[in-house]
C-alpha positions in Angstrom: 13.6 -26.5 18.5 12.0 -24.8 15.3 9.0 -22.6 15.1 6.5 -24.0 13.6 3.5 -21.4 12.7 -0.1 -22.5 12.5 -0.4 -18.8 9.9 0.8 -19.1 6.5 4.1 -16.6 5.4 3.1 -13.0 5.0 3.9 -13.1 1.3 1.4 -16.5 0.5 -1.6 -14.2 0.5 -2.8 -13.0 -2.6 -4.4 -9.4 -2.8 -7.8 -8.4 -4.1 -9.6 -5.0 -4.6 -12.0 -3.2 -6.1 -10.7 0.2 -4.9 -13.1 0.4 -2.7 -12.5 -2.6 -0.3 -9.8 -5.0 -0.4 -9.2 -8.4 1.1 -6.2 -11.0 1.5 -6.7 -14.5 0.3 -4.5 -17.5 2.1 -3.2 -20.2 -0.2 -5.2 -22.5 1.6 -8.7 -20.9 -0.3 -9.4 -18.9 2.8 -10.3 -15.4 2.7 -7.9 -14.2 6.1 -8.7 -10.5 6.1 -11.8 -8.1 5.1 -12.7 -4.8 6.7 -16.1 -3.2 6.2 -17.7 -1.2 5.5 -14.4 0.5 4.6 -10.7 -0.8 4.6 -9.9 1.0 7.5 -13.2 -0.7 9.3 -13.6 -3.3 11.8 -12.5 -6.6 10.4 -14.9 -9.2 9.4 -12.5 -11.9 8.9 -9.2 -11.5 10.7 -8.0 -15.0 10.7 -4.4 -13.5 9.8 -4.5 -11.7 13.4 -5.9 -14.7 15.4 -6.8 -18.3 14.0 -10.4 -17.6 15.2 -11.1 -14.5 14.4 -12.9 -15.2 11.2 -13.0 -16.5 7.7 -13.8 -17.6 4.4 -12.5 -20.6 2.9 -13.4 -22.1 -0.5 -11.7 -25.1 -1.9 -11.6 -29.0 -2.0 -11.9 -30.7 1.2 -8.9 -32.3 2.9 -6.5 -30.4 0.7 -4.5 -27.1 1.5 -1.8 -26.5 -0.9 -3.2 -25.8 -4.7 -1.1 -27.0 -7.1 -0.8 -24.0 -9.1 -1.9 -20.0 -8.3 -1.6 -16.8 -10.2 -3.4 -13.8 -10.7 -5.1 -13.6 -14.5 -2.7 -11.3 -16.7 -3.8 -8.0 -16.5 -5.8 -7.6 -13.4 -6.8 -8.4 -10.0 -8.5 -11.9 -10.2 -6.8 -14.8 -8.5 -7.1 -18.1 -10.4 -6.2 -21.2 -8.3 -5.9 -24.7 -9.4 -6.6 -27.4 -6.9 -5.2 -31.3 -7.6 -6.8 -34.3 -5.4 -6.4 -37.6 -5.4 -9.4 -37.9 -7.9 -9.6 -34.6 -10.2 -9.0 -31.0 -10.5 -10.2 -27.5 -9.4 -9.9 -24.4 -10.8 -11.4 -21.5 -8.4 -11.2 -18.5 -9.1 -11.9 -14.9 -6.8 -12.5 -11.2 -7.2 -14.1 -8.1 -5.6 -16.6 -7.2 -8.3 -16.6 -4.1 -10.4 -19.3 -2.9 -12.6 -21.0 -0.5 -14.8 -21.5 3.0 -12.5 -24.5 2.4 -10.2 -25.3 5.2 -8.5 -27.9 6.9 -10.9 -31.0 7.7 -9.0 -29.1 9.3 -6.4 -25.6 10.6 -5.6 -23.3 8.4 -4.0 -22.8 9.9 -0.3 -18.9 9.2 -0.4 -17.8 9.8 -3.7 -15.7 13.0 -4.1 -13.7 12.6 -7.4 -15.2 12.8 -10.4 -17.4 9.6 -11.6 -16.0 7.4 -14.0 -18.0 4.6 -16.0 -17.1 2.2 -13.5 -17.7 1.2 -9.7 -17.4 -1.6 -7.1 -20.5 -3.6 -6.6 -19.4 -4.1 -3.4 -19.5 -7.9 -3.4 -16.8 -11.2 -3.3 -17.3 -13.7 -6.5 -15.7 -16.9 -6.1 -16.5 -19.4 -8.9 -15.4 -22.8 -9.1 -15.2 -25.2 -12.2 -14.3 -29.1 -12.1 -12.3 -29.8 -15.2 -11.2 -33.1 -14.6 -12.3 -36.3 -12.3 -14.2 -36.1 -9.4 -13.6 -33.5 -6.5 -15.4 -33.1 -2.8 -15.8 -29.2 -2.5 -15.9 -27.9 0.5 -17.1 -23.9 1.9 -17.0 -22.5 5.3 -17.9 -18.6 6.5 -17.5 -18.1 9.5 -17.6 -14.3 9.8 -16.3 -12.9 13.2 -17.2 -9.0 13.2 -15.8 -5.2 14.8 -12.2 -7.4 15.4 -13.4 -10.6 16.6 -15.7 -8.7 19.1 -19.2 -9.5 18.0 -21.2 -12.2 17.8 -22.5 -12.9 13.9 -26.1 -14.4 13.5 -27.4 -16.2 10.5 -30.8 -16.6 9.0 -32.3 -17.9 5.9 -32.9 -15.5 3.3 -33.8 -17.2 0.2 -36.8 -19.7 -0.9 -34.8 -22.8 -0.3 -31.1 -23.0 0.7 -29.4 -21.0 -1.5 -29.3 -17.3 0.5 -28.1 -16.5 3.9 -27.6 -13.3 5.5 -25.8 -12.4 8.7 -25.4 -9.5 10.6 -23.3 -8.3 13.6 -24.9 -8.5 17.1 -23.7 -5.9 18.5 -25.9 -4.8 21.0 -24.8 -7.9 23.1 -21.1 -7.8 22.6 -20.3 -4.1 21.3 -21.7 -0.7 22.2 -22.0 1.4 19.0 -19.7 -0.6 16.6 -19.6 0.6 13.7 -20.4 -2.3 11.8 -24.0 -2.4 13.5 -25.1 -1.8 10.2 -23.1 -3.8 8.1 -25.4 -6.9 6.3 -23.5 -10.0 4.6 -25.5 -12.3 2.1 -24.5 -15.5 0.8 -25.5 -16.2 -2.5 -24.9 -19.6 -4.0 -26.1 -22.6 -6.5 -24.8 -24.6 -3.3 -27.2 -25.9 -0.7 -26.2 -23.9 2.4 -26.3 -24.8 6.3 -26.6 -22.7 9.2 -24.9 -23.7 12.0 -23.7 -21.5 14.9 -21.6 -18.7 13.5 -21.2 -20.2 10.5 -22.3 -21.0 6.9 -21.5 -24.2 5.4 -21.8 -25.7 2.3 -20.3 -28.9 0.5 -20.9 -30.9 -2.6 -19.1 -33.9 -5.0 -18.4 -31.8 -8.0 -17.5 -33.9 -11.6 -16.1 -32.9 -14.5 -17.9 -30.0 -16.4 -19.6 -28.7 -13.1 -19.9 -25.3 -12.0 -20.5 -23.5 -8.6 -20.3 -20.0 -7.4 -20.7 -18.5 -4.1 -21.4 -14.2 -4.0 -20.3 -12.6 -0.8 -22.1 -9.3 -0.9 -23.0 -6.5 1.7 -25.2 -3.9 -0.3 -28.5 -3.3 -1.5 -26.9 -4.7 -5.9 -28.5 -7.8 -6.9 -25.9 -10.7 -6.4 -26.2 -13.2 -9.2 -28.7 -15.9 -8.8 -27.2 -18.7 -11.9 -23.5 -19.2 -12.7 -24.2 -17.7 -16.2 -25.1 -14.1 -13.9 -21.9 -14.7 -12.1 -19.4 -15.7 -14.8 -20.7 -12.6 -16.5 -19.8 -10.5 -13.7 -16.5 -12.3 -13.5 -15.9 -11.3 -17.5 -17.1 -7.3 -16.3 -14.2 -7.4 -13.7 -11.8 -8.5 -15.7 -12.9 -6.4 -18.8 -12.7 -3.2 -16.1 -9.0 -3.8 -15.2 -7.5 -5.1 -18.8 -9.4 -1.9 -20.1 -7.4 0.3 -17.3 -3.6 -1.8 -17.5 -4.3 -0.9 -21.3 -4.1 2.9 -20.3 -0.8 2.6 -19.2 2.4 2.9 -20.6 5.1 0.9 -20.3 8.6 -0.5 -21.6 8.8 -3.7 -24.0 11.1 -5.0 -21.2 11.6 -8.2 -19.3 10.4 -6.1 -16.3 7.2 -5.1 -17.9 5.4 -7.9 -15.4 6.7 -6.6 -12.5 6.0 -2.9 -13.5 2.2 -4.0 -14.6 1.9 -5.8 -11.2 3.1 -2.7 -9.3 0.9 -0.5 -10.7 -2.0 -2.7 -10.2 -1.1 -3.0 -6.8 -1.0 0.7 -6.4 -4.8 1.1 -8.0 -5.8 -1.5 -5.8 -4.7 0.2 -2.5 -6.4 3.4 -3.7 -9.6 4.5 -1.9 -11.7 5.5 -4.9 -14.3 7.9 -3.3 -11.6 10.3 -2.2 -8.3 9.3 -4.2 -6.6 8.7 -1.2 -3.6 5.8 -1.2 -3.7 3.3 1.7 0.2 2.6 3.0 -1.1 -1.2 3.2 -4.5 -2.6 3.4 -3.5 -4.4 6.6 -3.0 -3.5 10.3 0.1 -5.3 13.0 1.9 -7.6 10.7 5.5 -7.9 12.4 8.6 -6.0 11.1 9.9 -8.6 13.8 8.8 -12.2 14.1 6.6 -12.6 17.5 7.8 -8.9 18.0 6.4 -5.6 19.3 6.9 -3.1 15.9 3.3 -3.5 14.7 1.5 -0.8 13.1 -1.5 0.2 11.4 -1.3 1.3 7.5 -4.3 1.9 6.3 -4.4 5.3 6.2 -2.8 7.7 3.7 0.9 8.9 4.4 1.4 12.5 3.0 5.1 11.7 2.0 4.3 9.1 -0.3 2.4 11.7 -2.2 5.5 12.3 -4.4 6.6 8.7 -4.9 3.1 8.0 -5.9 2.6 11.0 -7.9 5.7 10.2 -10.1 4.9 6.3 -10.4 1.5 6.8 -11.9 2.7 9.9 -14.3 5.1 8.0 -15.5 3.4 5.3 -16.3 0.7 7.3 -18.0 -1.8 7.1 -15.4 -2.5 11.3 -15.3 -6.1 10.5 -13.7 -5.5 8.5 -11.1 -2.5 11.0 -10.0 -4.6 13.7 -10.2 -7.4 12.0 -7.8 -4.4 11.8 -5.7 -3.6 15.3 -5.8 -6.8 16.6 -5.6 -7.0 14.5 -2.0 -3.7 16.1 -0.8 -5.3 19.5 -1.5 -8.7 18.7 0.5 -6.2 17.3 3.8 -5.0 20.8 3.3 -7.4 23.0 2.9 -10.1 23.8 5.3 -13.4 24.2 3.3 -13.6 27.6 3.4 -11.1 29.0 1.2 -8.5 28.6 4.3 -5.7 26.0 4.8 -4.8 24.4 7.9 -1.5 22.5 9.4 -0.6 19.4 7.3 -0.3 16.0 9.6 1.7 12.9 8.5 -1.0 11.0 7.8 -4.7 10.8 7.4 -7.8 8.3 7.4 -8.7 7.9 3.8 -11.9 10.0 4.0 -9.4 12.8 5.4 -10.0 12.3 8.8 -7.8 13.8 11.1 -8.2 12.1 14.2 -6.3 8.1 14.3 -6.3 7.5 18.0 -4.4 4.5 18.3 -5.2 1.7 20.6 -5.0 -2.0 21.3 -6.8 -5.4 20.7 -5.8 -7.8 24.0 -7.8 -10.3 22.8 -6.3 -11.0 19.8 -3.3 -13.5 19.8 -1.6 -11.1 16.5 0.0 -12.6 13.4 2.4 -16.1 15.1 2.0 -14.5 18.1 3.6 -10.7 17.9 2.1 -8.5 20.2 0.3 -5.9 20.4 -2.1 -5.7 17.7 -2.7 -1.9 17.4 -5.7 0.1 15.3 -5.4 3.4 14.6 -1.8 5.5 14.0 -0.5 8.1 17.0 2.5 8.6 14.5 -0.6 10.9 12.5 0.3 13.4 15.5 4.4 13.5 15.1 6.1 16.4 14.3 7.9 15.1 10.9 9.4 17.8 9.1 9.8 15.9 5.7 6.2 16.6 5.0 6.1 19.7 3.6 9.1 19.2 1.2 7.0 15.9 0.3 3.9 18.3 -0.4 5.8 20.9 -2.4 7.7 18.1 -4.7 4.1 16.9 -5.8 3.0 20.1 -6.4 5.8 20.8 -8.9 5.3 17.9 -10.0 2.0 18.4 -10.5 1.5 21.7 -12.0 5.2 22.1 -14.3 3.9 20.1 -17.3 0.7 22.4 -16.9 2.9 26.2 -17.3 1.0 27.4 -14.5 0.0 27.2 -10.6 -3.8 27.4 -10.6 -4.5 30.4 -8.4 -6.8 28.1 -5.6 -3.5 26.2 -5.1 -1.3 29.3 -4.1 -2.9 29.7 -0.6 -2.1 26.4 0.3 1.8 26.2 -1.3 2.3 29.1 0.3 1.1 28.0 4.1 4.0 24.8 3.3 6.6 27.4 2.3 5.9 29.2 5.6 5.6 26.4 7.9 8.9 24.5 6.5 10.7 28.2 7.1 9.0 28.6 10.6 10.2 24.9 12.0 13.2 23.7 9.5 15.5 24.2 12.6 14.0 22.5 15.2 14.1 18.6 15.9 11.9 16.0 14.6 10.6 12.4 14.8 12.1 12.1 10.7 10.8 9.9 8.1 10.8 7.0 10.3 8.5 8.0 13.1 11.0 7.1 15.6 9.3 7.2 18.9 12.3 7.8 21.0 13.3 11.3 21.0 13.4 14.3 18.5 16.7 14.5 16.7 17.8 17.0 14.0 17.5 14.3 11.2 19.4 15.3 8.4 16.7 13.6 5.7 14.1 16.1 7.3 16.3 19.3 6.5 16.8 17.9 3.3 13.3 18.0 2.9 12.7 21.3 4.0 15.5 22.4 1.5 13.0 20.6 -1.2 10.5 22.8 0.1 12.2 25.8 -0.2 13.5 24.7 -3.8 10.2 24.1 -5.2 8.2 26.4 -3.5 10.9 29.1 -5.5 10.7 28.0 -8.6 6.6 27.4 -8.2 6.7 31.4 -7.2 8.5 32.1 -10.3 6.1 29.9 -12.5 3.4 32.1 -10.2 4.6 35.8 -11.3 5.8 35.5 -7.5 9.0 37.1 -8.1 9.6 38.5 -4.8 8.5 35.3 -2.8 11.1 33.2 -5.5 13.8 35.2 -4.5 13.2 35.3 -0.6 12.7 31.3 -1.1 15.4 30.9 -3.0 17.6 32.1 -0.2 16.2 30.4 2.2 17.1 27.0 0.1 20.7 27.9 0.0 20.9 28.6 3.8 19.2 25.2 4.5 21.8 23.8 2.1 24.8 25.1 4.0 23.6 24.5 7.3 22.9 20.7 6.4 26.8 20.7 4.4 28.2 22.1 7.6 26.2 20.2 10.1 25.0 16.5 8.3 28.5 15.6 6.7 30.8 13.6 8.7 34.8 14.1 8.4 35.1 11.7 5.7 32.4 13.6 3.5 29.6 11.1 4.1 25.9 12.3 5.1 25.0 11.4 8.8 21.8 10.4 10.0 21.5 13.4 12.3 23.5 16.4 13.3 26.0 15.3 15.9 26.3 11.7 15.2 28.1 9.6 12.6 25.3 7.0 11.7 24.0 5.9 8.6 20.3 6.4 7.1 18.9 4.6 4.4 17.0 7.9 4.1 19.9 9.4 2.9 19.6 8.0 -0.7 16.9 10.5 -1.7 19.5 12.9 -2.0 21.0 12.6 -5.0 16.5 11.7 -6.0 15.6 15.4 -4.7 18.9 17.0 -6.8 20.1 18.2 -3.4 23.2 17.9 -4.9 24.6 16.3 -8.0 24.9 12.8 -8.3 28.8 13.4 -9.4 29.7 15.4 -6.1 31.9 13.2 -4.3 29.8 13.7 -1.0 26.6 12.3 -2.8 29.1 8.9 -4.2 30.7 8.1 -1.1 27.0 8.4 0.9 25.6 5.8 -1.3 28.1 3.4 -1.2 29.0 3.4 2.3 25.6 2.6 2.9 25.9 -0.4 0.1 28.5 -1.5 2.4 28.2 -0.6 5.8 23.9 -0.4 6.1 23.2 -3.8 4.4 22.3 -7.1 5.8 23.5 -9.8 3.2 23.1 -6.9 0.3 20.0 -5.7 1.3 19.3 -2.5 3.0 18.2 -1.5 6.8 17.0 1.5 7.5 19.4 2.4 10.5 21.1 0.1 13.0 18.2 -0.5 16.1 21.4 -0.1 18.0 22.8 2.8 17.7 18.9 4.7 17.2 17.2 5.1 19.8 13.9 4.7 17.9 11.8 3.7 21.3 11.1 0.0 20.5 12.9 -2.9 21.5 14.2 -5.8 19.3 16.0 -5.8 15.9 14.2 -5.4 11.7 14.0 -7.1 8.8 15.6 -5.3 5.8 13.3 -2.4 4.3 12.5 -3.3 0.6 11.9 0.4 -0.3 15.2 1.3 1.2 16.8 -1.5 -0.9 15.1 -0.1 -4.4 16.6 3.3 -3.6 20.0 1.7 -3.1 19.2 1.0 -6.9 18.0 4.4 -8.0 20.5 6.0 -6.2 23.3 3.8 -7.6 21.9 4.2 -11.3 22.4 7.9 -10.7 26.1 7.7 -10.0 26.8 5.4 -12.6 26.9 2.1 -11.0 24.8 0.7 -13.5 26.1 -3.1 -12.8 25.4 -3.2 -8.8 22.5 -1.6 -9.7 21.5 -3.9 -11.9 22.5 -6.7 -9.8 20.8 -5.4 -7.0 17.7 -5.0 -8.9 17.8 -8.9 -10.2 18.4 -9.6 -6.0 15.1 -7.8 -5.5 12.9 -8.9 -8.2 13.9 -12.8 -6.9 12.6 -12.0 -3.5 8.9 -10.8 -4.6 5.9 -13.3 -3.8 5.0 -16.0 -5.3 2.4 -13.4 -6.8 5.1 -10.8 -7.7 3.8 -8.8 -4.3 6.0 -7.2 -1.5 5.9 -6.2 2.0 7.6 -3.5 3.7 10.6 -5.9 4.7 12.5 -8.8 4.0 14.4 -10.6 6.3 17.6 -11.3 4.0 18.6 -14.6 5.7 15.5 -16.3 4.7 13.7 -14.2 2.4 10.9 -14.4 4.2 8.6 -11.1 4.4 7.8 -8.7 7.1 5.3 -6.0 7.4 2.1 -4.7 6.8 1.3 -6.6 3.0 0.9 -5.5 0.1 2.9 -2.4 0.8 2.4 0.8 -1.5 5.9 2.2 -0.4 7.9 -0.6 -1.5 5.7 -0.7 -5.0 6.5 2.7 -5.8 9.8 2.3 -5.0 10.0 -0.6 -7.4 8.6 1.4 -9.9 11.7 4.4 -9.8 14.3 1.9 -9.3 12.9 0.2 -12.2 12.6 3.1 -15.0 15.5 4.3 -13.6 17.4 0.9 -14.7 15.6 0.7 -17.7 16.3 4.4 -18.8 19.9 4.3 -18.1 20.5 1.2 -19.8 18.7 2.0 -23.3 20.9 5.2 -23.0 24.4 3.1 -22.6 25.6 4.3 -26.1 23.4 7.2 -27.0 24.9 9.4 -24.4 21.8 10.9 -23.6 20.6 8.9 -20.2 17.7 10.7 -18.7 17.2 9.9 -15.0 13.8 8.8 -14.3 13.0 11.0 -10.7 13.6 14.7 -12.5 12.9 17.7 -11.2 14.2 20.0 -13.8 
C-alpha cells in the first residue's frame, strides 16, 4: 500500500529571507518553519518537523491548493494566486527590508560594514481580492522552542487589530533562548485569541485589501494597508536594486542563475557575512530514515565555491563579507591564529553540540530530529585547501597579499603539511572509521599549491619554493596510491571504490583536464556511480559511513559532473545532463540536497547553498564553453591560474 504523507513535498516550499531570518511557506499558505531570533535558534513555527509544532496560515477557507505561485521577478517576494468557487485572491509574502535603522546607537550584532538597507524583523502578508467573493481565513499558532514551550497571547491594540505572544519559558523550558522573543500580529482584520493561537476570518469582495504583519522587534509595524503596501514596495525595491548589480549572461538559463544567487543571498547572515548551508534541520536524505542533520551553520568547504560564484556574477561585496567571516573564525582576536574546524555557527561559534529532540515526529516520520552538528569536531583535511584556494581567489586580482592575512595563510599551510599523511573523515563527514581519502589528499595539495603561489606573491621566495616541493610530493603520493590499475582515481587509498568528490580534481587543476586519468575518472563516475543518470556520492553498500539505509543522488555531484564533462570536452553530454538537472528544479526553481532519481522527489535540507553554488559553476562552465565553440578560445569557468 502506498504511503500517504501529511507533509508537503520538500520541494513544494517557498523560501523567504531578509538576510537575517528566513522561513519556509507551504503551498497551502502556511508558514511551517521560522526560527527566532536567529536562523539557528529554536523554531517558532516548526510544522515541517511535526504537524503540531506551529504554523501561520493565511489563505481562502477550505482551499489548500493554489492556482499558481511564483516569485516576483528579481526578488524574494512570493505571490500566490488562489481560485475558489466564488472568486480569486492574490497573496504576497515577504520578510521586510527597509532603510538602515540603527541610527541612534550601534547594532549589537553587525560586524560587517553597514549598508543602506537592513532587515525589519517582520513577516508581511498582503491579500487582495481581485474577483468575486472569497472567505479569508488566518490562523497563527506559534510553538516556541521546538514545540517544548507554551505560548501566551494578549491583546495589545485599541480594539482587535493587534495582539502579542511570548514564550512561557518559566513553565516549560528553563533558560530558553526564546524567553525574550515576543511576536506581535498587527492587521486590519479583527483578531480573536483562542488557546495557543490568534485567528481571524472575513469575507472579501472584489477590490478589498487586507494585511497581516508578524513582527519580533521594536520597529513599528504598519497600521494601514497603505503603510503595508509601502513596506512591500520597499522590499521589492531592495531586491531589484541588488539583483541589478549582478553580471548575468544573456542566455535562456539567466533565470536559474538569478534565482540561485538570490537564494545564496537569502542564506547569508548579514551581521557577520556567514553563509548557511541550508535554513533547515533534519529534513531526511533517506525517506523516513536516520540520515537527518542540522545544516543551519557555515561550512568552511563552501567558501571556495561561494566566493567563486559571487565574484563571477559580480557580487564582490558579498564575497568580501564572507571572506571577512572566514578571517574572523581563523583569528583569535588578538592578532594570532587558531585551528580551523569544519563548520561554525553563523556568529562564529565553535561549539555546536549535537542532540536530539525525541518528542518531534520528524518530517514524514524521519527520526531522529537533530539540533547542532558534531561534525564540527571531525578531522576533515580538505578544509585547508578550501581556505587557501579562497585566499588565492580573493587576493590574486589585487596583486598582493594583505599583511594581516599572512599569519592565517601560513598557519593553514603548516597544518596541511603536518596532517596530510593522516587519515580523516573526508568531505562527506563519514561517521565510520577514518580513511586515507583521495579527495582529502588532493585538497592538501591544493593548500600547498595555492600557498606557494601566495608566498611568491608576498615575496616569500623560500616559502614558495619549499611549499611547491611539498605540493609535488603530495601529488606523487596520490598518483601512486590513489589510482587503480585502470588509471581511475579511487575513493581512498587501498580500495577501488568510486567517489563523486573526485570530480573536483580537474576543477582544482590537480592534473590537466586532458590527462587520461582525469578523463577515465570522470567517465567512470558518469557510467558507474549514477542512478538513472544522476550522481551518487558513493555506494553506501561499499562505504563505511556509520549509518544505515540508502540515500538519494547528490545534486551538487551531478552539477560537478556537468562541469567536469565540460573540462574534458564532452559538451554534448554536459548539456544533456544540465538540461535534465534544470528540469528537476522545484516549482520555484529551488533545490534540496538530494534528488530521488526515480521519482524526482527532493530529499534533504532545503534550499541547499552547496547545490545552488554548484549550479552556478556548472551553468557558467557550459555557457562559456558553448560561446567559445568556433572561436577556439574556451576559458573554463573555474580558473586558478
